[in-house]
C-alpha positions as CSV (number, residue, x, y, z in Angstrom):
1,M,0.1,0.0,0.1
2,A,1.7,3.3,-1.0
3,I,2.1,6.0,1.7
4,E,-0.2,8.0,0.8
5,D,-3.0,5.5,1.0
6,R,-1.7,4.4,4.3
7,S,-1.9,7.9,5.0
8,A,-5.5,8.4,3.4
9,N,-6.8,5.7,5.7
10,M,-5.1,7.2,9.3
11,Y,-6.7,10.8,7.9
12,N,-10.6,8.9,7.6
13,T,-10.0,7.3,10.7
14,I,-9.4,10.3,12.4
15,T,-11.5,12.8,10.7
16,Q,-14.8,10.6,10.9
17,R,-17.4,12.4,12.4
18,L,-16.3,14.9,13.1
19,E,-16.3,18.9,11.0
20,V,-13.3,19.3,10.2
21,V,-12.1,23.2,11.1
22,T,-8.8,22.9,9.4
23,A,-6.1,19.8,8.4
24,D,-2.8,20.5,6.9
25,R,-0.9,20.1,9.7
26,I,-2.6,16.3,10.0
27,K,-2.1,16.3,6.1
28,N,0.9,17.5,6.4
29,K,2.8,14.6,9.1
30,L,0.4,11.5,7.8
31,L,2.1,12.7,3.9
32,A,6.0,12.7,5.4
33,G,5.1,9.7,7.3
34,N,5.0,10.9,10.8
35,N,3.1,10.0,13.5
36,V,0.1,12.8,14.8
37,K,-0.4,13.9,18.4
38,G,-3.6,14.8,19.7
39,Y,-5.5,16.8,22.3
40,W,-9.0,17.1,24.1
41,G,-9.5,19.9,26.9
42,T,-12.3,19.6,29.0
43,A,-12.7,22.1,31.8
44,P,-14.2,21.3,35.5
45,T,-17.1,23.1,36.0
46,G,-20.0,21.2,36.2
47,K,-20.5,17.4,36.6
48,P,-20.1,16.2,33.6
49,H,-23.0,13.8,31.5
50,I,-23.1,11.5,28.3
51,G,-22.1,14.0,26.1
52,Y,-18.6,13.5,27.2
53,L,-18.8,10.4,25.6
54,V,-18.4,11.7,21.9
55,P,-14.9,13.0,22.6
56,L,-14.1,10.1,24.7
57,V,-14.9,7.7,22.0
58,K,-13.0,9.5,19.7
59,V,-10.5,9.0,22.2
60,A,-11.1,5.6,21.8
61,E,-10.6,5.1,17.9
62,F,-7.8,7.4,18.5
63,V,-5.6,4.9,21.2
64,A,-7.0,2.0,18.8
65,E,-5.1,3.3,15.7
66,G,-1.8,4.1,18.1
67,I,-2.1,7.9,18.0
68,D,-0.8,9.8,20.9
69,F,-3.3,11.2,22.4
70,T,-3.4,13.7,25.7
71,I,-6.0,14.8,27.5
72,L,-6.0,18.4,29.0
73,I,-7.6,19.1,32.7
74,A,-7.3,22.9,31.8
75,D,-8.0,23.4,36.1
76,L,-7.0,27.7,35.1
77,Y,-9.0,27.8,32.3
78,G,-12.2,26.8,34.6
79,F,-11.1,29.2,37.6
80,L,-10.8,32.3,34.7
81,V,-14.3,31.1,33.2
82,N,-16.0,30.7,36.5
83,Y,-14.9,33.5,38.4
84,D,-17.4,32.9,41.1
85,V,-15.9,29.3,42.2
86,C,-13.1,29.3,44.6
87,L,-9.3,28.4,43.8
88,E,-9.8,25.5,46.2
89,T,-13.0,23.9,44.9
90,V,-11.7,24.3,41.1
91,E,-8.7,21.8,42.8
92,Y,-11.4,19.6,44.1
93,R,-13.4,19.7,40.2
94,T,-10.0,18.4,38.8
95,Q,-8.9,15.7,41.3
96,Y,-13.0,14.7,40.0
97,Y,-12.6,14.9,36.6
98,T,-9.6,13.1,36.6
99,S,-10.5,10.3,38.2
100,L,-14.4,10.3,36.4
101,I,-12.0,10.8,33.0
102,T,-10.0,7.9,34.0
103,A,-12.9,5.5,34.9
104,I,-14.8,6.5,31.7
105,L,-11.7,5.5,29.5
106,K,-11.1,1.9,31.2
107,S,-15.3,1.1,30.9
108,L,-14.3,1.7,27.3
109,G,-11.3,-0.6,26.9
110,V,-8.6,2.2,26.7
111,P,-5.6,1.3,28.7
112,T,-5.4,4.9,30.6
113,S,-1.3,4.0,29.8
114,K,-2.3,5.0,26.1
115,V,-3.2,8.4,27.3
116,R,-2.2,11.1,29.3
117,I,-3.5,13.1,31.3
118,V,-2.3,17.1,31.9
119,R,-3.2,19.6,33.8
120,E,-3.4,22.9,32.1
121,S,-1.4,24.9,35.4
122,E,1.6,22.4,34.9
123,Y,2.2,24.3,31.9
124,S,0.5,28.1,32.6
125,M,2.7,29.2,35.9
126,T,6.0,28.4,34.2
127,Q,7.7,31.8,32.9
128,P,7.5,30.7,29.1
129,F,3.8,30.4,29.2
130,C,3.4,33.8,31.6
131,K,5.5,35.7,28.7
132,D,3.8,34.3,25.4
133,S,0.4,34.8,27.6
134,M,1.6,38.9,27.7
135,R,2.7,38.6,24.2
136,M,-1.2,37.5,23.0
137,C,-2.9,40.1,24.9
138,S,-0.6,42.4,22.8
139,V,-1.1,41.5,19.8
140,A,-5.3,40.1,20.4
141,S,-7.9,42.9,20.3
142,L,-10.8,43.0,21.6
143,E,-12.5,42.7,18.6
144,D,-10.7,39.1,18.6
145,I,-12.0,38.6,21.7
146,K,-15.5,39.5,21.1
147,L,-15.9,37.3,18.3
148,V,-14.8,34.2,20.4
149,G,-18.9,34.3,21.4
150,L,-20.6,34.5,24.0
151,E,-19.2,32.3,27.2
152,V,-16.3,35.5,27.3
153,T,-18.3,38.3,26.1
154,K,-21.6,38.4,27.7
155,T,-19.8,39.1,31.0
156,P,-19.1,42.1,33.6
157,M,-15.9,40.7,34.9
158,M,-12.6,40.3,33.4
159,S,-11.4,36.9,33.7
160,P,-13.7,35.4,31.3
161,L,-11.4,37.9,28.4
162,L,-8.3,35.7,29.2
163,C,-9.9,32.3,28.6
164,P,-9.3,32.8,24.5
165,I,-5.7,33.4,25.0
166,H,-5.3,30.4,27.3
167,H,-7.0,27.8,24.6
168,A,-4.9,29.0,22.1
169,L,-1.7,28.9,24.0
170,D,-2.0,25.5,25.0
171,E,-2.0,24.5,21.3
172,V,1.5,25.8,21.7
173,Y,2.2,24.2,25.1
174,L,0.9,20.7,24.6
175,G,2.8,20.0,21.3
176,C,0.2,17.7,19.8
177,D,-0.8,18.6,16.1
178,F,-5.1,18.5,16.6
179,Q,-7.2,19.4,19.1
180,L,-9.8,17.4,19.1
181,G,-13.1,20.2,20.2
182,G,-16.9,20.8,20.2
183,L,-19.1,22.3,17.7
184,D,-19.7,25.2,20.5
185,Q,-15.6,26.1,20.2
186,L,-15.5,27.5,16.2
187,G,-14.8,30.5,17.9
188,F,-12.0,29.6,19.9
189,F,-10.3,27.6,16.7
190,A,-10.7,31.3,14.8
191,F,-9.4,32.9,17.6
192,A,-6.2,30.6,17.5
193,D,-5.8,30.3,13.5
194,R,-6.2,34.6,13.8
195,C,-3.9,35.4,16.8
196,L,-1.0,32.5,17.6
197,P,1.2,33.4,14.1
198,R,1.1,37.0,15.4
199,I,3.8,36.1,17.5
200,G,5.0,33.2,16.0
201,Y,3.4,30.2,16.3
202,E,1.2,27.8,14.3
203,P,-2.1,26.5,15.1
204,V,-2.8,23.1,15.0
205,S,-5.5,21.4,12.9
206,H,-8.7,21.6,14.6
207,L,-11.3,19.0,14.7
208,A,-14.9,19.3,16.3
209,A,-17.3,16.6,18.0
210,A,-21.4,17.2,17.6
211,I,-23.3,18.5,20.4
212,I,-25.4,15.8,21.9
213,P,-28.8,16.7,22.1
214,G,-30.7,17.2,25.3
215,L,-33.1,14.7,26.5
216,T,-35.5,17.0,26.3
217,T,-34.3,20.1,24.8
218,E,-31.7,21.1,22.4
219,K,-28.1,20.5,24.0
220,M,-26.6,18.6,26.7
221,S,-25.4,20.7,29.3
222,S,-24.2,20.4,32.5
223,S,-25.8,23.2,33.7
224,A,-29.3,22.3,32.7
225,P,-32.0,20.1,35.0
226,A,-31.2,16.9,35.6
227,E,-34.2,15.1,33.8
228,T,-32.1,16.9,30.5
229,K,-29.6,14.4,30.4
230,I,-27.7,11.7,31.7
231,S,-25.0,12.1,34.3
232,F,-22.5,9.0,34.6
233,L,-23.6,8.8,38.6
234,D,-27.0,7.9,37.4
235,P,-28.2,4.8,38.9
236,K,-29.1,2.3,36.5
237,D,-33.6,3.1,37.5
238,I,-32.7,6.7,36.5
239,V,-31.2,6.1,33.5
240,D,-34.0,4.2,32.1
241,K,-36.2,6.7,33.5
242,K,-34.6,9.4,31.7
243,I,-34.2,7.7,28.5
244,A,-38.0,6.1,28.4
245,G,-39.2,10.1,28.8
246,A,-36.7,11.7,26.3
247,H,-38.1,13.5,23.1
248,I,-38.0,11.3,20.0
249,R,-40.6,11.9,17.3
250,Q,-40.8,8.7,14.1
251,G,-38.9,10.6,11.2
252,D,-37.8,13.4,12.4
253,I,-33.9,13.6,13.4
254,S,-33.5,17.2,14.7
255,A,-33.0,17.5,18.2
256,N,-32.9,13.7,18.9
257,A,-30.7,12.8,21.5
258,I,-31.7,8.7,21.1
259,M,-30.9,8.8,17.1
260,A,-27.1,10.6,18.0
261,I,-26.1,8.3,21.0
262,F,-27.0,5.4,18.5
263,Q,-24.8,7.8,15.6
264,H,-21.8,9.2,18.2
265,I,-21.5,6.8,20.6
266,I,-23.6,3.3,20.0
267,F,-22.2,2.4,16.4
268,P,-19.0,3.5,16.8
269,L,-18.1,1.4,20.3
270,R,-19.4,-1.5,18.3
271,L,-16.8,-1.1,15.8
272,L,-14.3,-0.9,18.0
273,G,-15.7,-4.5,20.0
274,I,-18.0,-2.9,22.6
275,P,-19.6,-5.0,22.9
276,T,-18.3,-7.6,20.8
277,S,-20.7,-8.0,18.3
278,T,-20.9,-5.2,15.8
279,M,-24.6,-5.8,14.5
280,I,-27.1,-3.5,16.3
281,E,-30.9,-5.2,16.4
282,V,-34.2,-3.1,16.2
283,R,-37.3,-4.1,16.2
284,L,-39.2,-2.5,13.6
285,L,-43.5,-1.3,13.5
286,N,-44.1,-5.0,11.7
287,G,-42.9,-6.8,14.8
288,S,-40.1,-8.4,12.8
289,I,-36.2,-7.6,14.1
290,K,-33.4,-6.5,11.3
291,Q,-30.2,-6.4,12.2
292,Y,-27.9,-2.7,11.4
293,R,-24.1,-2.9,10.6
294,S,-24.3,1.1,10.4
295,Y,-25.6,4.3,11.5
296,E,-26.5,5.2,8.0
297,L,-29.0,2.2,7.3
298,L,-30.3,2.7,11.0
299,E,-31.4,6.3,10.4
300,L,-32.9,5.7,6.8
301,D,-35.4,3.4,8.5
302,F,-36.0,6.0,11.2
303,L,-37.0,8.6,8.7
304,K,-39.4,6.2,6.7
305,G,-41.0,5.7,10.0
306,V,-40.3,2.3,10.2
307,T,-38.7,1.3,14.2
308,D,-39.9,0.7,17.0
309,Q,-39.2,3.8,19.6
310,A,-39.4,1.5,22.3
311,S,-37.0,-1.0,20.6
312,L,-34.3,2.0,20.6
313,R,-34.5,3.3,23.8
314,S,-34.2,-0.6,24.8
315,I,-31.1,-0.6,23.2
316,V,-30.1,3.2,23.9
317,A,-30.6,2.5,28.1
318,E,-28.9,-0.8,27.8
319,T,-25.8,0.2,26.4
320,I,-25.1,3.5,28.5
321,N,-25.6,1.3,31.4
322,Q,-23.2,-0.8,30.1
323,I,-20.7,1.7,30.0
324,L,-21.7,3.5,33.1
325,E,-21.7,0.1,35.5
326,P,-18.2,0.2,36.0
327,V,-18.1,3.7,36.6
328,R,-20.4,3.7,39.0
329,E,-18.6,0.6,40.8
330,Q,-15.5,2.0,40.8
331,Y,-16.9,5.9,42.1
332,K,-18.4,3.3,45.3
333,A,-15.1,1.2,45.6
334,D,-13.5,4.7,45.5
335,A,-14.0,6.7,49.2
336,E,-11.1,9.8,48.1
337,W,-13.6,10.1,44.9
338,R,-16.7,10.5,47.1
339,L,-14.9,12.7,49.5
340,V,-13.4,15.0,46.6
341,E,-17.6,15.0,44.8
342,K,-18.7,16.4,48.0
343,L,-15.9,19.1,48.4
344,A,-16.0,19.7,44.1
345,Y,-19.7,20.8,44.3
346,A,-20.1,22.0,47.5
347,V,-20.2,26.4,48.3
348,C,-16.7,28.2,48.1
């Protein structure tokens, strides 16, 4: 197989189900026959929900392909954007996120030795980072900051205005070739593309994962009511109840959490061998059972209105509980994790 073919196969694996915002750095590395390195960052703010499985399933795919991958816990960013939370609480939340993400990776069959988990504060307090941060402040305008989006512009405080600078410099200090983010981070990607070259740095390639809709809302969010999302520590009966109450209209995939979970979580995990069968059996409205090997084929039948909603809900609930059960068990067995949770989500 030619190097171009191998590069194309790896590129397709990296970018599948993602929106490719920029990709030159990935392509150049692959065409040169070099390995690529990637990272995904998350700020330790509210309690994570199963929407985080979308990037973490991609992490599982990356690791399966031998890609060197880093998970960034952006603790200082989390303090800057959540300025009403004290530093001690951010530290506990960082510990909570680290324990949770590690447990999820294990549940997804990812060898934790293959993923590097890094705190932003490990490098953001160093003299070089502080110097680069000041350089970025001197070349980025308020208009550049405002273009990032509502998270940093609709605030009376100064600290969130520093978040795009930290987000951009992460690309430099993590030493990776691409960043996995979400579709809600396009403004941050654009800021890095504009401003990093002004101080002599090359931006990484940017890939954006889908945002899972809420069970009864347009977006699954940590700040949304509990009934609109599934938390990683929700017990089985609560997961079943929430899935049973999720909005789903036959033939309509817009704001449809059930179908989004099939697309971005269930089918990709099946291809990774979780569980062992790559086929999914769905009951149709006529009572027959049909096997699906790909999401696209399931979506076609769903749009035709021939799939049974109860069957779809049952598969989603069963799969999510299979993923969450090892996480719940690890939480129950880890007294330190349970204590950290109480401290992380108490009032300062």
